[in-house]
C-alpha positions in Angstrom: 35.1 -5.2 25.7 32.8 -8.0 25.4 30.2 -7.2 27.8 30.7 -3.3 25.9 29.7 -5.0 22.6 27.0 -7.0 24.2 25.6 -3.9 26.0 25.4 -1.7 22.8 23.8 -4.7 20.9 21.6 -4.6 23.1 20.5 -1.2 22.9 20.9 -1.6 19.5 18.1 -4.1 19.5 15.8 -2.3 21.8 16.2 1.3 19.8 15.0 -0.9 16.6 12.0 -3.0 18.2 10.7 0.4 19.9 11.2 2.9 15.8 9.5 -0.7 14.5 6.3 -0.6 17.6 6.2 2.9 16.9 5.7 2.7 12.9 3.2 -0.1 13.5 1.1 2.2 15.5 1.9 4.8 12.9 0.3 3.2 9.7 -2.4 1.6 12.2 -3.7 5.1 12.9 -3.4 6.1 9.3 -5.5 3.3 8.5 -8.3 4.0 10.4 -8.1 7.4 9.3 -8.4 6.2 5.9 -11.3 4.2 7.2 -13.5 6.8 8.8 -12.5 9.0 5.5 -14.0 6.3 2.9 -17.1 5.6 5.4 -17.7 9.4 5.0 -17.6 9.4 1.9 -19.5 6.4 1.4 -22.5 8.0 3.3 -23.2 11.3 1.2 -22.5 8.9 -2.0 -25.4 7.2 -0.6 -27.4 10.4 -0.3 -26.6 11.8 -3.6 -27.6 7.8 -4.9 -30.8 7.9 -2.8 -31.8 11.7 -4.3 -31.1 9.9 -8.0 -27.4 12.2 -8.9 -25.2 11.6 -11.3 -23.1 8.9 -10.9 -20.2 11.2 -11.5 -20.9 12.9 -8.6 -20.6 9.9 -6.5 -17.3 9.4 -8.1 -16.5 12.6 -7.5 -17.1 12.5 -3.6 -14.9 9.2 -3.3 -11.9 11.1 -5.6 -12.8 14.1 -2.9 -11.8 11.7 0.3 -8.7 10.0 -2.0 -7.7 13.2 -1.9 -7.9 14.9 2.1 -6.3 11.0 3.2 -3.2 11.3 1.3 -3.1 14.6 1.9 -2.9 13.5 5.8 -1.2 10.3 5.6 1.7 11.6 3.4 2.8 8.7 1.3 2.2 7.2 -1.8 1.7 3.5 -0.9 -1.2 5.0 1.6 -2.5 6.9 -2.3 -2.4 3.1 -4.0 -4.2 1.5 -1.3 -7.2 4.6 -1.3 -7.3 4.1 -4.4 -7.7 0.7 -4.6 -10.2 1.0 -1.2 -12.5 3.8 -3.1 -13.1 1.6 -6.9 -14.2 -1.6 -4.5 -16.3 0.6 -2.5 -17.8 2.6 -5.2 -17.9 -1.1 -7.5 -19.9 -2.8 -4.0 -22.7 0.1 -3.2 -23.1 1.9 -6.3 -23.1 -0.6 -9.2 -25.0 -3.6 -10.2 -25.3 -6.4 -8.7 -25.6 -4.0 -5.7 -23.9 -5.0 -2.3 -21.4 -7.7 -4.5 -18.0 -7.1 -6.2 -19.2 -8.8 -9.8 -19.4 -6.0 -12.5 -22.8 -6.6 -14.5 -21.7 -3.9 -17.2 -18.6 -4.2 -18.4 -18.3 -0.5 -19.1 -18.3 -0.1 -15.2 -14.6 -2.0 -15.9 -13.0 1.3 -17.7 -14.9 3.1 -15.1 -13.5 1.4 -12.4 -9.9 2.1 -14.2 -10.0 5.8 -14.8 -10.9 6.2 -11.1 -8.3 4.6 -9.8 -5.6 6.1 -12.5 -7.4 9.6 -11.6 -7.6 9.2 -8.2 -3.9 7.8 -7.8 -2.1 10.5 -10.0 -3.8 13.4 -8.1 -3.1 12.1 -4.5 0.6 11.5 -5.8 0.8 15.1 -7.3 -0.8 16.6 -3.9 1.7 14.9 -2.0 4.2 16.4 -3.9 3.1 19.8 -3.8 2.5 19.2 -0.3 6.0 18.1 0.5 7.7 20.7 -2.2 6.1 23.3 0.1 6.9 21.6 3.4 10.9 22.0 1.9 10.4 24.8 1.0 9.2 26.5 4.6 12.3 24.2 6.1 14.2 26.0 3.6 13.1 29.6 4.1 13.8 28.5 8.1 17.2 27.4 7.6 18.1 30.9 5.6 16.3 33.1 8.1 18.0 31.0 11.0 21.6 31.6 8.8 21.1 35.3 8.2 20.3 35.4 12.4 22.9 33.6 13.4 25.9 35.4 10.4 24.5 38.6 12.3 25.6 37.1 15.9 28.6 35.7 15.1 29.5 39.1 13.4 28.9 41.2 16.8 30.9 38.3 18.9 34.1 39.4 20.6 36.0 37.0 21.3 36.9 33.1 20.9 34.9 32.1 23.9 31.6 33.8 22.5 31.4 32.5 19.2 32.3 28.9 20.2 29.5 29.3 23.2 27.1 31.3 20.5 27.5 28.9 17.6 27.1 25.9 19.5 23.7 27.5 21.4 22.4 28.3 17.9 23.0 25.5 16.0 21.7 23.1 18.9 18.5 25.1 19.1 17.7 24.8 15.2 18.9 21.3 14.6 17.6 20.0 17.7 21.0 18.4 18.1 23.9 18.0 20.6 25.9 20.3 19.7 30.3 20.3 20.1 32.1 23.3 19.1 35.9 23.8 19.8 38.8 25.7 18.7 42.5 24.5 17.9 45.4 26.5 17.3 47.9 25.6 14.6 49.8 22.7 16.9 46.8 21.0 17.2 46.1 22.2 20.9 43.0 23.0 22.7 42.2 26.5 22.6 38.5 26.7 23.8 35.5 23.9 23.8 31.8 24.7 24.0 28.9 21.8 23.9 25.3 21.9 24.4 23.1 19.5 24.8 23.9 16.2 26.1 27.2 14.7 27.1 27.1 12.8 23.7 30.8 13.4 22.9 32.7 12.5 25.8 33.4 8.8 24.9 36.6 7.5 24.0 35.3 6.5 20.4 34.2 10.2 19.8 37.2 11.5 21.6 39.5 9.6 18.8 36.8 10.6 15.6 37.3 14.1 16.9 41.1 13.9 17.1 40.9 11.9 13.6 38.9 15.0 11.9 40.8 17.8 13.6 44.5 15.7 12.5 43.0 14.8 8.6 40.5 17.5 8.0 38.2 14.3 6.7 34.8 13.9 8.2 34.3 11.2 10.7 31.9 9.6 13.2 28.4 8.8 13.4 26.8 7.9 9.1 31.0 8.0 7.8 33.3 5.1 7.5 35.6 6.6 9.9 34.3 5.2 13.7 31.3 4.9 13.0 30.4 3.5 16.4 30.4 7.0 17.9 27.2 8.8 18.5 28.2 12.1 16.8 29.6 13.3 13.5 32.5 15.7 13.2 33.2 18.1 10.5 36.7 20.1 10.4 36.4 23.8 11.0 38.5 24.7 7.7 40.2 28.1 6.5 43.0 29.2 3.8 45.4 28.7 6.7 44.7 25.5 7.6 42.1 23.5 10.3 41.0 26.0 13.0 39.0 23.3 14.8 36.1 20.5 15.0 32.1 20.8 14.7 30.8 17.6 16.5 26.3 16.8 15.8 24.9 14.6 17.4 21.0 14.3 16.5 20.1 11.4 18.9 18.2 7.7 18.2 20.8 7.2 15.4 19.7 10.1 13.1 21.5 11.0 10.1 21.6 14.5 8.4 19.5 15.4 5.9 20.0 17.8 3.3 18.8 20.8 4.2 20.9 20.3 7.5 24.3 19.1 5.6 23.7 22.3 3.6 23.0 24.6 6.6 26.4 23.1 8.5 28.2 23.2 5.3 27.6 27.2 4.9 27.7 27.9 8.5 31.3 26.4 9.1 32.9 28.7 6.5 31.3 31.6 8.3 32.7 30.6 11.7 35.5 30.1 10.1 36.0 33.7 8.7 34.8 35.6 11.8 37.7 32.9 13.7 40.2 34.4 11.2 38.9 37.5 11.8 39.7 37.8 15.3 43.2 35.9 14.9 44.1 38.8 12.3 42.8 41.6 15.2 44.5 39.8 18.2 47.8 39.8 16.0 47.3 43.5 15.1 46.7 44.3 18.9 49.7 42.9 19.5 51.2 44.6 17.0 50.2 47.9 18.8 51.2 46.3 22.6 54.6 46.5 21.2 54.6 49.5 19.1 53.4 51.1 22.2 56.2 49.6 24.2 58.7 51.2 21.8 56.9 54.3 22.0 57.2 54.2 25.6 60.7 53.1 25.8 61.2 55.9 23.7 59.4 58.4 25.5 61.2 56.5 29.0 64.7 57.2 27.2 64.1 61.2 26.2 62.6 61.2 29.8 65.6 59.8 31.6 68.3 61.8 29.7 66.3 65.1 30.5 65.6 64.5 34.1 69.1 63.0 35.3 70.9 65.8 33.3 69.5 68.3 36.0 71.2 66.2 39.2 73.9 65.7 37.2 74.6 68.9 35.9 74.4 70.2 39.5 76.9 67.3 41.1 79.3 68.1 38.4 79.5 71.4 38.7 79.2 71.9 42.2 82.1 69.2 42.2 84.1 71.2 39.6 83.8 74.8 41.6 84.9 72.5 44.7 87.8 71.6 42.7 89.1 74.5 40.6 88.6 76.8 44.1 89.0 74.1 46.6 91.7 76.5 48.4 90.2 79.5 48.4 86.9 78.5 49.5 86.3 78.0 53.3 85.0 74.9 55.0 81.4 76.3 55.6 81.2 75.9 52.1 82.9 73.0 50.9 80.0 71.3 53.6 77.6 73.3 51.6 78.8 71.5 47.9 79.1 68.3 49.8 75.6 68.8 51.2 74.1 69.8 47.5 76.2 66.9 45.9 74.5 64.8 47.9 70.8 65.7 47.8 71.2 65.6 44.1 73.2 62.4 44.0 70.0 60.8 46.6 67.4 62.0 43.9 69.6 60.4 41.2 69.2 57.2 43.0 65.8 57.9 43.4 64.8 58.4 40.0 67.1 55.3 39.2 65.2 53.1 41.8 61.7 53.8 40.8 62.9 53.0 36.9 64.0 49.7 37.9 60.9 49.0 39.5 58.8 50.0 36.9 60.3 47.7 34.9 60.4 44.6 37.1 56.7 45.3 37.2 56.6 45.9 33.8 57.9 42.5 32.9 56.5 40.5 35.7 60.1 40.0 37.6 58.9 41.7 40.8 58.3 38.6 43.5 57.1 40.1 47.0 59.0 39.0 50.0 55.6 39.1 52.2 56.6 39.2 56.2 54.6 40.3 59.1 55.8 44.1 59.4 55.0 47.2 62.2 53.2 49.6 59.8 55.1 52.5 62.2 58.4 51.2 61.7 57.7 51.7 57.9 56.7 54.8 58.6 59.1 55.6 60.5 62.5 54.2 58.0 60.7 56.4 55.4 60.6 59.7 57.4 64.1 59.3 58.3 65.0 58.8 55.1 63.2 61.7 53.6 64.5 63.6 56.3 68.2 64.4 55.4 66.8 66.5 52.6 64.1 67.9 54.3 65.5 70.1 56.6 62.9 72.8 56.5 60.5 70.7 55.9 57.9 70.0 59.4 57.1 66.2 58.9 54.2 64.9 61.3 53.6 61.3 62.3 50.4 60.2 63.7 49.9 56.7 64.5 47.5 54.8 66.8 48.2 53.5 70.0 47.9 49.8 69.1 50.5 47.9 67.1 49.4 47.4 63.6 50.4 44.7 62.0 50.5 43.9 58.1 52.0 40.9 55.8 53.3 43.2 53.2 56.8 43.3 51.4 58.6 46.4 53.8 60.9 47.6 51.4 58.0 48.2 49.0 55.5 50.1 51.4 59.0 51.6 52.0 59.4 53.1 48.1 55.7 53.8 48.7 56.0 56.3 51.4 59.3 58.0 50.3 57.8 58.6 47.1 54.5 59.8 48.4 56.9 62.0 50.6 59.1 63.2 48.0 56.2 64.5 46.2 54.9 66.2 49.4 58.2 67.8 49.9 58.9 68.7 46.2 55.0 70.3 46.1 55.1 72.1 49.3 56.9 75.8 50.0 59.6 75.8 52.6 58.3 75.7 56.1 55.2 73.9 55.2 53.9 70.4 57.8 54.0 67.4 56.0 50.9 64.7 58.1 51.6 61.5 57.3 49.0 59.2 59.6 48.1 55.5 60.2 44.8 53.8 61.4 42.5 51.2 61.1 39.7 51.0 59.1 37.0 47.9 59.7 39.3 45.3 58.1 42.3 48.0 56.7 45.3 49.6 57.6 44.9 53.2 56.0 48.4 55.1 55.5 47.4 58.9 54.0 50.6 61.3 53.7 48.7 65.7 53.5 51.0 68.1 52.3 50.7 72.1 52.4 51.0 72.0 48.5 49.1 73.8 45.1 47.5 70.8 44.9 45.4 69.4 41.5 42.9 70.3 39.2 39.7 68.6 39.0 40.4 67.4 35.4 43.7 65.7 36.3 43.0 64.0 39.3 41.9 61.1 37.1 45.4 61.2 35.6 47.6 61.3 38.4 48.6 57.6 38.3 49.5 57.9 34.7 52.6 56.9 33.3 54.7 60.3 32.7 52.0 62.7 34.0 52.9 66.1 35.4 51.6 68.2 37.4 50.9 71.2 35.7 51.0 73.8 39.1 54.3 71.7 40.4 56.7 75.0 40.3 59.2 73.3 42.2 63.3 73.0 41.1 62.8 69.0 40.6 60.5 67.5 37.8 60.5 63.8 38.4 59.7 61.5 35.3 56.1 61.1 36.0 56.7 57.7 37.2 56.9 57.8 40.9 52.6 57.4 41.4 52.6 54.8 38.5 54.8 52.7 40.5 53.2 53.3 43.8 49.7 52.4 42.1 51.8 49.1 41.3 52.6 48.2 44.8 49.6 48.6 46.6 47.9 46.9 44.0 50.2 43.8 44.0 49.5 43.9 47.6 45.8 43.6 46.8 45.1 47.5 48.1 44.0 50.3 46.3 45.5 54.3 46.5 43.9 57.4 46.0 44.5 60.7 45.9 42.2 63.5 46.5 42.5 67.9 47.7 42.5 69.5 50.6 40.8 72.6 51.3 42.3 75.2 51.6 45.0 74.0 49.4 47.4 70.4 49.4 46.5 67.4 49.1 46.0 63.9 50.3 47.4 60.4 49.3 45.7 57.4 50.8 46.7 53.6 50.2 45.4 50.8 52.7 46.5 47.1 52.9 44.3 44.4 53.8 44.6 43.0 57.3 44.5 38.9 57.7 41.1 38.2 59.4 41.8 36.8 62.7 
């Protein structure tokens, strides 16, 4: 700590020394300019004196020189020095006795006094007018910049963009290092953006920033709290509390002037308003999402009640008929009844499975069990499962000679194929050919299911993976809930793959998806 304090003190002494040297050089330059201007005025006055012009014209030349110098020097002390110098030069060169500071005529004393007073007052007025003009220009610059920044802030779309835009624009305008950070109501950091040098990483600066965030009181450089910090910190306040902190570091131990402080005081409420607006927008978005979820749940319940009614009615009807007429019906009819009951129960089971898996994906509760699987074995399992209720369809499998190994959750990929095959069966007329293909394409293993159904309208192809979507060309007895294809898409995307659908000419549909293989 002692070494750190000594180094800091040495740095401050060095900065002060450099500043003193700079001020001395600046003063010396201005004095040289004054001497040069007074020499020119004296030369012109000599010409006027030689051609016997009135002494008042010579006085006016010196007054003009005073005004020019004070306009360039911008200091009341320089006005005093130049006025005194002009009076002395006039006395030395143009009053008797010449080339002497003695005053022969007492009337000249009044002339000298008037000349000095007029020169000093007019030069001060010149300085004041120039400073006021500069002040107006600075204020116009801040107003224009404020309007520009406010316009940009209204276009931001997120907290991150708001912080980055604010830091960047304030840094350009103030020529300073800027920190903009946003915190939640618990003080946890949401986002932080810095522009310029890393002036905010020191322990003292971090403590000052934390103090401002907790107390809502400005701290850091130029204040009584953590005055050794490199930057000045100010809270972003709103009606709901402290939203964050803004840090400003001008460097060279400079403090904010009045215009800069006013600009900061004006821009911070604008940032707070935009931040509050985004907060309200996010809350409204969350409410809309919850409302949408509720609508989806209601739609799902309605769809479940409607779609479950068909297989349940079939099962209950067949079971009731078999029970009431058990002695009257033959064994063959009983077998047909049992087969129909099995098919309806299997259909019902698949609907329930799709609902459960969709719910798990929505809630993020799906854990994929990745294992190395043979792709043809997954296809075989899916086809075997579907063939139980697809005896009137011809299902063909095309697989390559090589064994294609993929690292997937085999159960979920099998469910994708089962859903696609069930869709193909439901949309295709009896006796149709359904082809399942498997092949390698670069670093992908591609699965395809081609059916002989009616296909989709072109306008509908972009919606087939939407939840609760139903094909308008479906004429089959089984109309699902519209969850099968959306579930397939969720499963494939969870495997970093992609699924697509296209029409097959002259009629039919091809659904394909791929799984990436591991690079050897």
